[in-house]
PDB file of N, H, CA, C and O in Angstrom:
ATOM      1  N   MET A   1     102.780 109.604  95.669  1.00  0.00           N
ATOM      2  CA  MET A   1     102.841 108.360  94.927  1.00  0.00           C
ATOM      3  C   MET A   1     104.215 108.194  94.261  1.00  0.00           C
ATOM      4  O   MET A   1     104.720 107.081  94.113  1.00  0.00           O
ATOM      5  N   ARG A   2     104.796 109.313  93.871  1.00  0.00           N
ATOM      6  H   ARG A   2     104.386 110.218  93.992  1.00  0.00           H
ATOM      7  CA  ARG A   2     106.108 109.246  93.228  1.00  0.00           C
ATOM      8  C   ARG A   2     107.136 108.637  94.187  1.00  0.00           C
ATOM      9  O   ARG A   2     107.905 107.756  93.803  1.00  0.00           O
ATOM     10  N   GLU A   3     107.142 109.108  95.423  1.00  0.00           N
ATOM     11  H   GLU A   3     106.518 109.824  95.735  1.00  0.00           H
ATOM     12  CA  GLU A   3     108.087 108.601  96.410  1.00  0.00           C
ATOM     13  C   GLU A   3     107.815 107.136  96.728  1.00  0.00           C
ATOM     14  O   GLU A   3     108.743 106.356  96.943  1.00  0.00           O
ATOM     15  N   LEU A   4     106.563 106.775  96.757  1.00  0.00           N
ATOM     16  H   LEU A   4     105.809 107.409  96.583  1.00  0.00           H
ATOM     17  CA  LEU A   4     106.179 105.400  97.037  1.00  0.00           C
ATOM     18  C   LEU A   4     106.738 104.448  95.989  1.00  0.00           C
ATOM     19  O   LEU A   4     107.201 103.357  96.322  1.00  0.00           O
ATOM     20  N   SER A   5     106.697 104.852  94.742  1.00  0.00           N
ATOM     21  H   SER A   5     106.321 105.738  94.472  1.00  0.00           H
ATOM     22  CA  SER A   5     107.192 103.980  93.664  1.00  0.00           C
ATOM     23  C   SER A   5     108.706 103.819  93.700  1.00  0.00           C
ATOM     24  O   SER A   5     109.238 102.919  93.051  1.00  0.00           O
ATOM     25  N   GLN A   6     109.410 104.666  94.441  1.00  0.00           N
ATOM     26  H   GLN A   6     108.977 105.397  94.968  1.00  0.00           H
ATOM     27  CA  GLN A   6     110.863 104.571  94.531  1.00  0.00           C
ATOM     28  C   GLN A   6     111.336 103.701  95.697  1.00  0.00           C
ATOM     29  O   GLN A   6     112.530 103.428  95.822  1.00  0.00           O
ATOM     30  N   LEU A   7     110.416 103.270  96.541  1.00  0.00           N
ATOM     31  H   LEU A   7     109.446 103.493  96.440  1.00  0.00           H
ATOM     32  CA  LEU A   7     110.770 102.421  97.677  1.00  0.00           C
ATOM     33  C   LEU A   7     111.079 101.003  97.211  1.00  0.00           C
ATOM     34  O   LEU A   7     110.535 100.553  96.203  1.00  0.00           O
ATOM     35  N   PRO A   8     111.946 100.292  97.933  1.00  0.00           N
ATOM     36  CA  PRO A   8     112.135  98.864  97.638  1.00  0.00           C
ATOM     37  C   PRO A   8     110.808  98.127  97.815  1.00  0.00           C
ATOM     38  O   PRO A   8     109.950  98.568  98.579  1.00  0.00           O
ATOM     39  N   MET A   9     110.640  97.024  97.121  1.00  0.00           N
ATOM     40  H   MET A   9     111.337  96.665  96.500  1.00  0.00           H
ATOM     41  CA  MET A   9     109.363  96.308  97.058  1.00  0.00           C
ATOM     42  C   MET A   9     108.793  95.958  98.436  1.00  0.00           C
ATOM     43  O   MET A   9     107.594  96.131  98.650  1.00  0.00           O
ATOM     44  N   THR A  10     109.604  95.477  99.370  1.00  0.00           N
ATOM     45  H   THR A  10     110.579  95.336  99.196  1.00  0.00           H
ATOM     46  CA  THR A  10     109.069  95.088 100.681  1.00  0.00           C
ATOM     47  C   THR A  10     108.570  96.308 101.452  1.00  0.00           C
ATOM     48  O   THR A  10     107.523  96.246 102.097  1.00  0.00           O
ATOM     49  N   GLU A  11     109.299  97.400 101.392  1.00  0.00           N
ATOM     50  H   GLU A  11     110.149  97.451 100.867  1.00  0.00           H
ATOM     51  CA  GLU A  11     108.860  98.628 102.062  1.00  0.00           C
ATOM     52  C   GLU A  11     107.625  99.200 101.381  1.00  0.00           C
ATOM     53  O   GLU A  11     106.738  99.734 102.045  1.00  0.00           O
ATOM     54  N   ARG A  12     107.567  99.088 100.063  1.00  0.00           N
ATOM     55  H   ARG A  12     108.288  98.654  99.524  1.00  0.00           H
ATOM     56  CA  ARG A  12     106.413  99.596  99.313  1.00  0.00           C
ATOM     57  C   ARG A  12     105.150  98.846  99.699  1.00  0.00           C
ATOM     58  O   ARG A  12     104.096  99.458  99.875  1.00  0.00           O
ATOM     59  N   ARG A  13     105.243  97.529  99.834  1.00  0.00           N
ATOM     60  H   ARG A  13     106.099  97.032  99.691  1.00  0.00           H
ATOM     61  CA  ARG A  13     104.062  96.742 100.234  1.00  0.00           C
ATOM     62  C   ARG A  13     103.571  97.151 101.616  1.00  0.00           C
ATOM     63  O   ARG A  13     102.367  97.274 101.842  1.00  0.00           O
ATOM     64  N   ARG A  14     104.502  97.361 102.538  1.00  0.00           N
ATOM     65  H   ARG A  14     105.480  97.261 102.355  1.00  0.00           H
ATOM     66  CA  ARG A  14     104.134  97.768 103.889  1.00  0.00           C
ATOM     67  C   ARG A  14     103.477  99.153 103.870  1.00  0.00           C
ATOM     68  O   ARG A  14     102.471  99.383 104.542  1.00  0.00           O
ATOM     69  N   ALA A  15     104.060 100.069 103.091  1.00  0.00           N
ATOM     70  H   ALA A  15     104.877  99.882 102.545  1.00  0.00           H
ATOM     71  CA  ALA A  15     103.511 101.427 103.000  1.00  0.00           C
ATOM     72  C   ALA A  15     102.118 101.414 102.355  1.00  0.00           C
ATOM     73  O   ALA A  15     101.228 102.143 102.793  1.00  0.00           O
ATOM     74  N   LEU A  16     101.927 100.598 101.327  1.00  0.00           N
ATOM     75  H   LEU A  16     102.650 100.005 100.971  1.00  0.00           H
ATOM     76  CA  LEU A  16     100.620 100.507 100.671  1.00  0.00           C
ATOM     77  C   LEU A  16      99.565  99.938 101.612  1.00  0.00           C
ATOM     78  O   LEU A  16      98.409 100.359 101.589  1.00  0.00           O
ATOM     79  N   LYS A  17      99.968  98.987 102.431  1.00  0.00           N
ATOM     80  H   LYS A  17     100.908  98.645 102.450  1.00  0.00           H
ATOM     81  CA  LYS A  17      99.044  98.411 103.403  1.00  0.00           C
ATOM     82  C   LYS A  17      98.568  99.491 104.376  1.00  0.00           C
ATOM     83  O   LYS A  17      97.378  99.580 104.676  1.00  0.00           O
ATOM     84  N   GLN A  18      99.488 100.299 104.861  1.00  0.00           N
ATOM     85  H   GLN A  18     100.455 100.227 104.617  1.00  0.00           H
ATOM     86  CA  GLN A  18      99.139 101.385 105.777  1.00  0.00           C
ATOM     87  C   GLN A  18      98.291 102.444 105.080  1.00  0.00           C
ATOM     88  O   GLN A  18      97.324 102.949 105.650  1.00  0.00           O
ATOM     89  N   LEU A  19      98.660 102.777 103.844  1.00  0.00           N
ATOM     90  H   LEU A  19      99.446 102.367 103.381  1.00  0.00           H
ATOM     91  CA  LEU A  19      97.901 103.772 103.089  1.00  0.00           C
ATOM     92  C   LEU A  19      96.475 103.301 102.825  1.00  0.00           C
ATOM     93  O   LEU A  19      95.535 104.090 102.915  1.00  0.00           O
ATOM     94  N   ASN A  20      96.310 102.029 102.502  1.00  0.00           N
ATOM     95  H   ASN A  20      97.074 101.388 102.429  1.00  0.00           H
ATOM     96  CA  ASN A  20      94.970 101.486 102.284  1.00  0.00           C
ATOM     97  C   ASN A  20      94.148 101.469 103.565  1.00  0.00           C
ATOM     98  O   ASN A  20      92.924 101.583 103.516  1.00  0.00           O
ATOM     99  N   PHE A  21      94.803 101.329 104.701  1.00  0.00           N
ATOM    100  H   PHE A  21      95.798 101.237 104.741  1.00  0.00           H
ATOM    101  CA  PHE A  21      94.082 101.343 105.976  1.00  0.00           C
ATOM    102  C   PHE A  21      93.672 102.764 106.373  1.00  0.00           C
ATOM    103  O   PHE A  21      92.534 102.990 106.783  1.00  0.00           O
ATOM    104  N   LEU A  22      94.595 103.716 106.252  1.00  0.00           N
ATOM    105  H   LEU A  22      95.520 103.532 105.919  1.00  0.00           H
ATOM    106  CA  LEU A  22      94.343 105.076 106.722  1.00  0.00           C
ATOM    107  C   LEU A  22      93.826 106.031 105.649  1.00  0.00           C
ATOM    108  O   LEU A  22      93.109 106.984 105.954  1.00  0.00           O
ATOM    109  N   GLY A  23      94.185 105.778 104.413  1.00  0.00           N
ATOM    110  H   GLY A  23      94.768 105.004 104.165  1.00  0.00           H
ATOM    111  CA  GLY A  23      93.901 106.720 103.343  1.00  0.00           C
ATOM    112  C   GLY A  23      92.451 106.764 102.905  1.00  0.00           C
ATOM    113  O   GLY A  23      91.644 105.894 103.232  1.00  0.00           O
ATOM    114  N   GLU A  24      92.155 107.806 102.155  1.00  0.00           N
ATOM    115  H   GLU A  24      92.811 108.513 101.890  1.00  0.00           H
ATOM    116  CA  GLU A  24      90.808 107.997 101.631  1.00  0.00           C
ATOM    117  C   GLU A  24      90.916 108.822 100.356  1.00  0.00           C
ATOM    118  O   GLU A  24      91.826 109.639 100.214  1.00  0.00           O
ATOM    119  N   HIS A  25      89.996 108.610  99.440  1.00  0.00           N
ATOM    120  H   HIS A  25      89.257 107.946  99.555  1.00  0.00           H
ATOM    121  CA  HIS A  25      89.978 109.416  98.220  1.00  0.00           C
ATOM    122  C   HIS A  25      89.434 110.806  98.513  1.00  0.00           C
ATOM    123  O   HIS A  25      88.589 110.979  99.391  1.00  0.00           O
ATOM    124  N   VAL A  26      89.917 111.781  97.782  1.00  0.00           N
ATOM    125  H   VAL A  26      90.604 111.640  97.069  1.00  0.00           H
ATOM    126  CA  VAL A  26      89.492 113.169  97.966  1.00  0.00           C
ATOM    127  C   VAL A  26      87.988 113.309  97.778  1.00  0.00           C
ATOM    128  O   VAL A  26      87.332 114.022  98.538  1.00  0.00           O
ATOM    129  N   GLU A  27      87.440 112.641  96.782  1.00  0.00           N
ATOM    130  H   GLU A  27      87.972 112.061  96.165  1.00  0.00           H
ATOM    131  CA  GLU A  27      86.007 112.786  96.512  1.00  0.00           C
ATOM    132  C   GLU A  27      85.136 112.145  97.597  1.00  0.00           C
ATOM    133  O   GLU A  27      83.932 112.397  97.644  1.00  0.00           O
ATOM    134  N   THR A  28      85.713 111.341  98.446  1.00  0.00           N
ATOM    135  H   THR A  28      86.691 111.137  98.408  1.00  0.00           H
ATOM    136  CA  THR A  28      84.975 110.777  99.576  1.00  0.00           C
ATOM    137  C   THR A  28      84.902 111.772 100.726  1.00  0.00           C
ATOM    138  O   THR A  28      83.838 111.977 101.311  1.00  0.00           O
ATOM    139  N   THR A  29      86.018 112.382 101.044  1.00  0.00           N
ATOM    140  H   THR A  29      86.883 112.216 100.569  1.00  0.00           H
ATOM    141  CA  THR A  29      86.083 113.248 102.223  1.00  0.00           C
ATOM    142  C   THR A  29      85.656 114.687 101.957  1.00  0.00           C
ATOM    143  O   THR A  29      85.101 115.332 102.846  1.00  0.00           O
ATOM    144  N   THR A  30      85.900 115.203 100.762  1.00  0.00           N
ATOM    145  H   THR A  30      86.352 114.679 100.040  1.00  0.00           H
ATOM    146  CA  THR A  30      85.666 116.623 100.484  1.00  0.00           C
ATOM    147  C   THR A  30      84.234 117.076 100.751  1.00  0.00           C
ATOM    148  O   THR A  30      84.059 118.073 101.452  1.00  0.00           O
ATOM    149  N   PRO A  31      83.196 116.409 100.239  1.00  0.00           N
ATOM    150  CA  PRO A  31      81.834 116.883 100.514  1.00  0.00           C
ATOM    151  C   PRO A  31      81.530 116.937 102.011  1.00  0.00           C
ATOM    152  O   PRO A  31      80.895 117.879 102.484  1.00  0.00           O
ATOM    153  N   TRP A  32      81.977 115.939 102.745  1.00  0.00           N
ATOM    154  H   TRP A  32      82.493 115.173 102.361  1.00  0.00           H
ATOM    155  CA  TRP A  32      81.743 115.896 104.185  1.00  0.00           C
ATOM    156  C   TRP A  32      82.433 117.069 104.887  1.00  0.00           C
ATOM    157  O   TRP A  32      81.829 117.733 105.730  1.00  0.00           O
ATOM    158  N   ILE A  33      83.702 117.324 104.536  1.00  0.00           N
ATOM    159  H   ILE A  33      84.192 116.784 103.851  1.00  0.00           H
ATOM    160  CA  ILE A  33      84.463 118.402 105.157  1.00  0.00           C
ATOM    161  C   ILE A  33      83.881 119.768 104.806  1.00  0.00           C
ATOM    162  O   ILE A  33      83.745 120.626 105.678  1.00  0.00           O
ATOM    163  N   VAL A  34      83.537 119.974 103.542  1.00  0.00           N
ATOM    164  H   VAL A  34      83.648 119.277 102.834  1.00  0.00           H
ATOM    165  CA  VAL A  34      82.964 121.256 103.118  1.00  0.00           C
ATOM    166  C   VAL A  34      81.642 121.514 103.834  1.00  0.00           C
ATOM    167  O   VAL A  34      81.378 122.636 104.266  1.00  0.00           O
ATOM    168  N   GLU A  35      80.818 120.487 103.960  1.00  0.00           N
ATOM    169  H   GLU A  35      81.033 119.576 103.609  1.00  0.00           H
ATOM    170  CA  GLU A  35      79.548 120.631 104.674  1.00  0.00           C
ATOM    171  C   GLU A  35      79.787 121.088 106.117  1.00  0.00           C
ATOM    172  O   GLU A  35      79.083 121.964 106.619  1.00  0.00           O
ATOM    173  N   ARG A  36      80.776 120.494 106.774  1.00  0.00           N
ATOM    174  H   ARG A  36      81.348 119.782 106.366  1.00  0.00           H
ATOM    175  CA  ARG A  36      81.082 120.868 108.161  1.00  0.00           C
ATOM    176  C   ARG A  36      81.620 122.302 108.246  1.00  0.00           C
ATOM    177  O   ARG A  36      81.269 123.049 109.160  1.00  0.00           O
ATOM    178  N   ILE A  37      82.463 122.675 107.301  1.00  0.00           N
ATOM    179  H   ILE A  37      82.749 122.068 106.559  1.00  0.00           H
ATOM    180  CA  ILE A  37      83.034 124.027 107.300  1.00  0.00           C
ATOM    181  C   ILE A  37      81.937 125.067 107.116  1.00  0.00           C
ATOM    182  O   ILE A  37      81.893 126.065 107.836  1.00  0.00           O
ATOM    183  N   LEU A  38      81.052 124.831 106.152  1.00  0.00           N
ATOM    184  H   LEU A  38      81.087 124.021 105.568  1.00  0.00           H
ATOM    185  CA  LEU A  38      79.994 125.798 105.874  1.00  0.00           C
ATOM    186  C   LEU A  38      78.976 125.885 107.006  1.00  0.00           C
ATOM    187  O   LEU A  38      78.384 126.941 107.225  1.00  0.00           O
ATOM    188  N   ALA A  39      78.768 124.793 107.719  1.00  0.00           N
ATOM    189  H   ALA A  39      79.249 123.935 107.540  1.00  0.00           H
ATOM    190  CA  ALA A  39      77.807 124.788 108.816  1.00  0.00           C
ATOM    191  C   ALA A  39      78.407 125.345 110.108  1.00  0.00           C
ATOM    192  O   ALA A  39      77.679 125.659 111.050  1.00  0.00           O
ATOM    193  N   ASP A  40      79.715 125.465 110.149  1.00  0.00           N
ATOM    194  H   ASP A  40      80.307 125.210 109.383  1.00  0.00           H
ATOM    195  CA  ASP A  40      80.401 125.916 111.360  1.00  0.00           C
ATOM    196  C   ASP A  40      80.337 127.431 111.480  1.00  0.00           C
ATOM    197  O   ASP A  40      80.737 128.149 110.564  1.00  0.00           O
ATOM    198  N   SER A  41      79.839 127.911 112.600  1.00  0.00           N
ATOM    199  H   SER A  41      79.514 127.327 113.345  1.00  0.00           H
ATOM    200  CA  SER A  41      79.746 129.362 112.793  1.00  0.00           C
ATOM    201  C   SER A  41      80.716 129.854 113.865  1.00  0.00           C
ATOM    202  O   SER A  41      80.768 131.047 114.164  1.00  0.00           O
ATOM    203  N   LYS A  42      81.464 128.949 114.428  1.00  0.00           N
ATOM    204  H   LYS A  42      81.421 127.980 114.185  1.00  0.00           H
ATOM    205  CA  LYS A  42      82.368 129.291 115.509  1.00  0.00           C
ATOM    206  C   LYS A  42      83.815 129.061 115.074  1.00  0.00           C
ATOM    207  O   LYS A  42      84.138 128.008 114.525  1.00  0.00           O
ATOM    208  N   GLN A  43      84.656 130.008 115.308  1.00  0.00           N
ATOM    209  H   GLN A  43      84.394 130.864 115.754  1.00  0.00           H
ATOM    210  CA  GLN A  43      86.056 129.888 114.922  1.00  0.00           C
ATOM    211  C   GLN A  43      86.781 128.921 115.842  1.00  0.00           C
ATOM    212  O   GLN A  43      86.546 128.909 117.051  1.00  0.00           O
ATOM    213  N   GLY A  44      87.664 128.111 115.270  1.00  0.00           N
ATOM    214  H   GLY A  44      87.855 128.120 114.288  1.00  0.00           H
ATOM    215  CA  GLY A  44      88.502 127.220 116.050  1.00  0.00           C
ATOM    216  C   GLY A  44      87.931 125.842 116.316  1.00  0.00           C
ATOM    217  O   GLY A  44      88.549 125.058 117.037  1.00  0.00           O
ATOM    218  N   ASN A  45      86.773 125.519 115.760  1.00  0.00           N
ATOM    219  H   ASN A  45      86.271 126.156 115.174  1.00  0.00           H
ATOM    220  CA  ASN A  45      86.206 124.188 115.950  1.00  0.00           C
ATOM    221  C   ASN A  45      87.047 123.139 115.241  1.00  0.00           C
ATOM    222  O   ASN A  45      87.678 123.414 114.221  1.00  0.00           O
ATOM    223  N   ASP A  46      87.047 121.956 115.785  1.00  0.00           N
ATOM    224  H   ASP A  46      86.535 121.732 116.614  1.00  0.00           H
ATOM    225  CA  ASP A  46      87.796 120.838 115.230  1.00  0.00           C
ATOM    226  C   ASP A  46      86.906 120.058 114.263  1.00  0.00           C
ATOM    227  O   ASP A  46      85.782 119.690 114.603  1.00  0.00           O
ATOM    228  N   ILE A  47      87.415 119.809 113.060  1.00  0.00           N
ATOM    229  H   ILE A  47      88.329 120.108 112.783  1.00  0.00           H
ATOM    230  CA  ILE A  47      86.702 119.005 112.077  1.00  0.00           C
ATOM    231  C   ILE A  47      87.593 117.809 111.774  1.00  0.00           C
ATOM    232  O   ILE A  47      88.627 117.944 111.120  1.00  0.00           O
ATOM    233  N   THR A  48      87.186 116.644 112.252  1.00  0.00           N
ATOM    234  H   THR A  48      86.346 116.535 112.783  1.00  0.00           H
ATOM    235  CA  THR A  48      88.013 115.446 112.139  1.00  0.00           C
ATOM    236  C   THR A  48      87.286 114.383 111.335  1.00  0.00           C
ATOM    237  O   THR A  48      86.194 113.952 111.705  1.00  0.00           O
ATOM    238  N   TRP A  49      87.890 113.965 110.242  1.00  0.00           N
ATOM    239  H   TRP A  49      88.777 114.315 109.941  1.00  0.00           H
ATOM    240  CA  TRP A  49      87.308 112.905 109.412  1.00  0.00           C
ATOM    241  C   TRP A  49      87.617 111.532 109.997  1.00  0.00           C
ATOM    242  O   TRP A  49      86.713 110.722 110.206  1.00  0.00           O
ATOM    243  N   LEU A  50      88.880 111.275 110.256  1.00  0.00           N
ATOM    244  H   LEU A  50      89.614 111.932 110.086  1.00  0.00           H
ATOM    245  CA  LEU A  50      89.288 109.944 110.697  1.00  0.00           C
ATOM    246  C   LEU A  50      89.276 109.884 112.226  1.00  0.00           C
ATOM    247  O   LEU A  50      90.307 110.032 112.883  1.00  0.00           O
ATOM    248  N   THR A  51      88.102 109.667 112.756  1.00  0.00           N
ATOM    249  H   THR A  51      87.265 109.547 112.222  1.00  0.00           H
ATOM    250  CA  THR A  51      87.903 109.626 114.199  1.00  0.00           C
ATOM    251  C   THR A  51      88.316 108.264 114.755  1.00  0.00           C
ATOM    252  O   THR A  51      88.580 107.329 114.000  1.00  0.00           O
ATOM    253  N   SER A  52      88.369 108.167 116.059  1.00  0.00           N
ATOM    254  H   SER A  52      88.155 108.927 116.673  1.00  0.00           H
ATOM    255  CA  SER A  52      88.678 106.887 116.715  1.00  0.00           C
ATOM    256  C   SER A  52      87.655 105.831 116.321  1.00  0.00           C
ATOM    257  O   SER A  52      87.998 104.665 116.124  1.00  0.00           O
ATOM    258  N   ARG A  53      86.410 106.244 116.208  1.00  0.00           N
ATOM    259  H   ARG A  53      86.132 107.192 116.367  1.00  0.00           H
ATOM    260  CA  ARG A  53      85.346 105.303 115.826  1.00  0.00           C
ATOM    261  C   ARG A  53      85.577 104.749 114.414  1.00  0.00           C
ATOM    262  O   ARG A  53      85.443 103.547 114.187  1.00  0.00           O
ATOM    263  N   ARG A  54      85.923 105.626 113.474  1.00  0.00           N
ATOM    264  H   ARG A  54      86.032 106.603 113.658  1.00  0.00           H
ATOM    265  CA  ARG A  54      86.188 105.152 112.108  1.00  0.00           C
ATOM    266  C   ARG A  54      87.397 104.224 112.073  1.00  0.00           C
ATOM    267  O   ARG A  54      87.388 103.213 111.371  1.00  0.00           O
ATOM    268  N   LEU A  55      88.439 104.569 112.832  1.00  0.00           N
ATOM    269  H   LEU A  55      88.446 105.391 113.402  1.00  0.00           H
ATOM    270  CA  LEU A  55      89.613 103.700 112.901  1.00  0.00           C
ATOM    271  C   LEU A  55      89.253 102.335 113.464  1.00  0.00           C
ATOM    272  O   LEU A  55      89.714 101.313 112.955  1.00  0.00           O
ATOM    273  N   LEU A  56      88.438 102.308 114.502  1.00  0.00           N
ATOM    274  H   LEU A  56      88.063 103.138 114.916  1.00  0.00           H
ATOM    275  CA  LEU A  56      88.015 101.047 115.093  1.00  0.00           C
ATOM    276  C   LEU A  56      87.195 100.235 114.095  1.00  0.00           C
ATOM    277  O   LEU A  56      87.379  99.023 113.988  1.00  0.00           O
ATOM    278  N   GLN A  57      86.295 100.886 113.367  1.00  0.00           N
ATOM    279  H   GLN A  57      86.145 101.871 113.454  1.00  0.00           H
ATOM    280  CA  GLN A  57      85.501 100.185 112.353  1.00  0.00           C
ATOM    281  C   GLN A  57      86.396  99.586 111.277  1.00  0.00           C
ATOM    282  O   GLN A  57      86.171  98.458 110.839  1.00  0.00           O
ATOM    283  N   ARG A  58      87.402 100.327 110.853  1.00  0.00           N
ATOM    284  H   ARG A  58      87.585 101.244 111.209  1.00  0.00           H
ATOM    285  CA  ARG A  58      88.324  99.806 109.838  1.00  0.00           C
ATOM    286  C   ARG A  58      89.126  98.634 110.382  1.00  0.00           C
ATOM    287  O   ARG A  58      89.329  97.643 109.680  1.00  0.00           O
ATOM    288  N   ALA A  59      89.582  98.736 111.621  1.00  0.00           N
ATOM    289  H   ALA A  59      89.418  99.541 112.191  1.00  0.00           H
ATOM    290  CA  ALA A  59      90.357  97.657 112.227  1.00  0.00           C
ATOM    291  C   ALA A  59      89.509  96.398 112.362  1.00  0.00           C
ATOM    292  O   ALA A  59      89.966  95.299 112.048  1.00  0.00           O
ATOM    293  N   LEU A  60      88.274  96.558 112.830  1.00  0.00           N
ATOM    294  H   LEU A  60      87.902  97.451 113.086  1.00  0.00           H
ATOM    295  CA  LEU A  60      87.377  95.402 112.951  1.00  0.00           C
ATOM    296  C   LEU A  60      87.066  94.817 111.580  1.00  0.00           C
ATOM    297  O   LEU A  60      87.019  93.598 111.414  1.00  0.00           O
ATOM    298  N   GLY A  61      86.856  95.682 110.607  1.00  0.00           N
ATOM    299  H   GLY A  61      86.894  96.672 110.741  1.00  0.00           H
ATOM    300  CA  GLY A  61      86.609  95.197 109.249  1.00  0.00           C
ATOM    301  C   GLY A  61      87.786  94.407 108.714  1.00  0.00           C
ATOM    302  O   GLY A  61      87.605  93.375 108.069  1.00  0.00           O
ATOM    303  N   ALA A  62      88.997  94.891 108.982  1.00  0.00           N
ATOM    304  H   ALA A  62      89.144  95.730 109.506  1.00  0.00           H
ATOM    305  CA  ALA A  62      90.201  94.191 108.527  1.00  0.00           C
ATOM    306  C   ALA A  62      90.328  92.822 109.200  1.00  0.00           C
ATOM    307  O   ALA A  62      90.765  91.857 108.574  1.00  0.00           O
ATOM    308  N   LEU A  63      89.944  92.744 110.474  1.00  0.00           N
ATOM    309  H   LEU A  63      89.589  93.528 110.982  1.00  0.00           H
ATOM    310  CA  LEU A  63      89.989  91.463 111.193  1.00  0.00           C
ATOM    311  C   LEU A  63      89.040  90.439 110.587  1.00  0.00           C
ATOM    312  O   LEU A  63      89.319  89.240 110.587  1.00  0.00           O
ATOM    313  N   PHE A  64      87.918  90.926 110.072  1.00  0.00           N
ATOM    314  H   PHE A  64      87.691  91.900 110.072  1.00  0.00           H
ATOM    315  CA  PHE A  64      86.914  90.023 109.515  1.00  0.00           C
ATOM    316  C   PHE A  64      86.963  89.935 107.993  1.00  0.00           C
ATOM    317  O   PHE A  64      85.993  89.522 107.357  1.00  0.00           O
ATOM    318  N   GLY A  65      88.088  90.323 107.417  1.00  0.00           N
ATOM    319  H   GLY A  65      88.875  90.659 107.934  1.00  0.00           H
ATOM    320  CA  GLY A  65      88.317  90.088 106.003  1.00  0.00           C
ATOM    321  C   GLY A  65      87.950  91.200 105.046  1.00  0.00           C
ATOM    322  O   GLY A  65      88.140  91.044 103.839  1.00  0.00           O
ATOM    323  N   ALA A  66      87.433  92.314 105.529  1.00  0.00           N
ATOM    324  H   ALA A  66      87.279  92.440 106.509  1.00  0.00           H
ATOM    325  CA  ALA A  66      87.110  93.426 104.633  1.00  0.00           C
ATOM    326  C   ALA A  66      88.417  94.095 104.207  1.00  0.00           C
ATOM    327  O   ALA A  66      89.179  94.570 105.050  1.00  0.00           O
ATOM    328  N   ARG A  67      88.670  94.129 102.919  1.00  0.00           N
ATOM    329  H   ARG A  67      88.052  93.743 102.235  1.00  0.00           H
ATOM    330  CA  ARG A  67      89.911  94.702 102.421  1.00  0.00           C
ATOM    331  C   ARG A  67      89.624  96.008 101.699  1.00  0.00           C
ATOM    332  O   ARG A  67      88.788  96.063 100.797  1.00  0.00           O
ATOM    333  N   ARG A  68      90.320  97.049 102.103  1.00  0.00           N
ATOM    334  H   ARG A  68      90.999  97.005 102.836  1.00  0.00           H
ATOM    335  CA  ARG A  68      90.203  98.345 101.435  1.00  0.00           C
ATOM    336  C   ARG A  68      91.324  98.422 100.417  1.00  0.00           C
ATOM    337  O   ARG A  68      92.451  98.009 100.691  1.00  0.00           O
ATOM    338  N   ASP A  69      91.018  98.946  99.252  1.00  0.00           N
ATOM    339  H   ASP A  69      90.102  99.281  99.029  1.00  0.00           H
ATOM    340  CA  ASP A  69      92.041  99.097  98.218  1.00  0.00           C
ATOM    341  C   ASP A  69      91.864 100.444  97.532  1.00  0.00           C
ATOM    342  O   ASP A  69      91.305 100.528  96.439  1.00  0.00           O
ATOM    343  N   ILE A  70      92.340 101.486  98.178  1.00  0.00           N
ATOM    344  H   ILE A  70      92.794 101.418  99.067  1.00  0.00           H
ATOM    345  CA  ILE A  70      92.201 102.808  97.587  1.00  0.00           C
ATOM    346  C   ILE A  70      93.336 103.130  96.618  1.00  0.00           C
ATOM    347  O   ILE A  70      93.248 104.103  95.868  1.00  0.00           O
ATOM    348  N   THR A  71      94.386 102.337  96.624  1.00  0.00           N
ATOM    349  H   THR A  71      94.458 101.547  97.232  1.00  0.00           H
ATOM    350  CA  THR A  71      95.541 102.630  95.767  1.00  0.00           C
ATOM    351  C   THR A  71      95.461 101.970  94.397  1.00  0.00           C
ATOM    352  O   THR A  71      96.324 102.208  93.551  1.00  0.00           O
ATOM    353  N   SER A  72      94.453 101.153  94.162  1.00  0.00           N
ATOM    354  H   SER A  72      93.752 100.960  94.849  1.00  0.00           H
ATOM    355  CA  SER A  72      94.388 100.406  92.899  1.00  0.00           C
ATOM    356  C   SER A  72      94.226 101.297  91.673  1.00  0.00           C
ATOM    357  O   SER A  72      94.569 100.883  90.566  1.00  0.00           O
ATOM    358  N   ARG A  73      93.714 102.502  91.845  1.00  0.00           N
ATOM    359  H   ARG A  73      93.436 102.839  92.745  1.00  0.00           H
ATOM    360  CA  ARG A  73      93.542 103.397  90.686  1.00  0.00           C
ATOM    361  C   ARG A  73      94.843 104.079  90.269  1.00  0.00           C
ATOM    362  O   ARG A  73      94.890 104.759  89.244  1.00  0.00           O
ATOM    363  N   TYR A  74      95.883 103.898  91.053  1.00  0.00           N
ATOM    364  H   TYR A  74      95.845 103.345  91.886  1.00  0.00           H
ATOM    365  CA  TYR A  74      97.171 104.532  90.741  1.00  0.00           C
ATOM    366  C   TYR A  74      98.155 103.490  90.209  1.00  0.00           C
ATOM    367  O   TYR A  74      98.162 102.346  90.663  1.00  0.00           O
ATOM    368  N   PRO A  75      98.981 103.892  89.249  1.00  0.00           N
ATOM    369  CA  PRO A  75      99.916 102.924  88.629  1.00  0.00           C
ATOM    370  C   PRO A  75     101.142 102.663  89.511  1.00  0.00           C
ATOM    371  O   PRO A  75     102.231 103.173  89.247  1.00  0.00           O
ATOM    372  N   ILE A  76     100.948 101.869  90.548  1.00  0.00           N
ATOM    373  H   ILE A  76     100.063 101.454  90.762  1.00  0.00           H
ATOM    374  CA  ILE A  76     102.044 101.514  91.451  1.00  0.00           C
ATOM    375  C   ILE A  76     102.280 100.029  91.336  1.00  0.00           C
ATOM    376  O   ILE A  76     101.363  99.231  91.530  1.00  0.00           O
ATOM    377  N   GLU A  77     103.488  99.659  91.023  1.00  0.00           N
ATOM    378  H   GLU A  77     104.233 100.307  90.865  1.00  0.00           H
ATOM    379  CA  GLU A  77     103.836  98.250  90.911  1.00  0.00           C
ATOM    380  C   GLU A  77     104.011  97.662  92.312  1.00  0.00           C
ATOM    381  O   GLU A  77     104.735  98.214  93.141  1.00  0.00           O
ATOM    382  N   VAL A  78     103.342  96.541  92.565  1.00  0.00           N
ATOM    383  H   VAL A  78     102.754  96.093  91.892  1.00  0.00           H
ATOM    384  CA  VAL A  78     103.423  95.909  93.893  1.00  0.00           C
ATOM    385  C   VAL A  78     104.191  94.627  93.815  1.00  0.00           C
ATOM    386  O   VAL A  78     104.368  93.950  94.828  1.00  0.00           O
TER     387      VAL A  78
END
């Protein structure tokens, strides 16, 4: 977030848009990831949160007006 606040305003807006599309809060992903790790009994398995399906759902949601705003809790001037 520190580096983000040092970007020029136009670049910052673009970066925030991408972060809101791809990003997620720690408290959202952590329980899911920990559950998968603890249930995994085989070494080397892949644990992926942001799958192609989730990306597609976010893209479709964005097309139909669903706006994600995960950065609003941080003091970043837009």
